[in-house]
C-alpha positions in Angstrom: 13.0 145.1 107.0 16.6 145.8 106.1 16.7 148.9 108.4 15.6 146.7 111.3 18.6 144.3 110.8 20.9 147.3 110.5 19.5 148.7 113.8 19.9 145.4 115.6 23.5 145.1 114.4 24.6 148.3 116.0 22.6 148.0 119.3 24.8 147.1 122.3 24.1 143.8 123.9 24.3 143.6 127.7 25.6 140.4 129.2 24.5 140.7 132.8 25.7 137.9 135.0 24.8 137.9 138.6 27.8 137.0 140.8 27.2 134.5 143.5 27.9 135.7 147.0 27.2 132.7 149.2 27.1 128.9 149.0 25.7 126.0 151.0 27.8 123.0 150.2 28.3 123.2 146.4 25.0 125.1 145.8 25.7 128.8 144.9 23.4 131.7 145.8 23.2 135.2 144.3 22.2 136.8 147.6 22.7 136.2 151.3 18.9 136.3 151.7 18.5 133.4 149.2 21.0 131.4 151.2 19.2 132.2 154.5 16.0 131.1 152.9 17.5 127.8 151.7 19.6 126.7 154.6 18.6 123.6 156.5 19.2 122.7 160.1 22.9 122.1 160.7 24.2 123.5 157.4 26.8 126.2 157.0 26.4 129.3 154.7 29.8 130.3 153.4 30.4 133.7 151.9 32.1 133.6 148.5 32.4 137.3 148.0 32.4 140.5 150.0 28.9 141.8 150.5 27.5 145.2 151.2 24.0 144.9 152.3 21.9 148.0 151.6 18.5 146.3 151.9 17.3 144.4 154.9 17.5 140.6 155.3 15.9 138.2 157.7 16.6 134.8 159.2 13.5 133.7 161.0 13.4 130.0 160.9 12.2 128.3 164.0 14.0 125.0 164.7 16.8 125.7 162.2 20.3 126.1 163.6 22.9 127.2 161.0 26.3 128.7 160.8 27.6 131.7 158.8 31.2 131.3 157.7 32.6 134.7 156.6 35.4 132.8 154.8 37.8 135.8 155.1 35.2 137.9 153.4 33.6 141.1 154.6 29.9 141.5 155.4 29.0 145.2 155.6 25.5 146.1 156.8 24.5 149.7 156.3 22.9 151.3 159.3 19.7 151.9 157.4 19.4 148.2 156.5 17.1 146.0 158.7 18.9 142.9 160.1 16.6 140.5 161.9 17.6 137.2 163.4 15.0 135.3 165.4 16.3 132.5 167.5 
């Protein structure tokens, strides 16, 4: 049992904290897709960090009109990513 405690004492501990990249009002989101999924009609999604999008994302919400405020941030979408907006 003592060897287990010694092993645990020397193991690195990872503190992974996901940075939020967007917000709607005061609610923070870890991904732009999460913000797209949560936005309600008339709301504004505001970027809070620069984003490089390697995976696709989608906003396909019939009847929902929303704004995307870049907030002086950069949204980079790689050519291979799928970007779909359905109006």
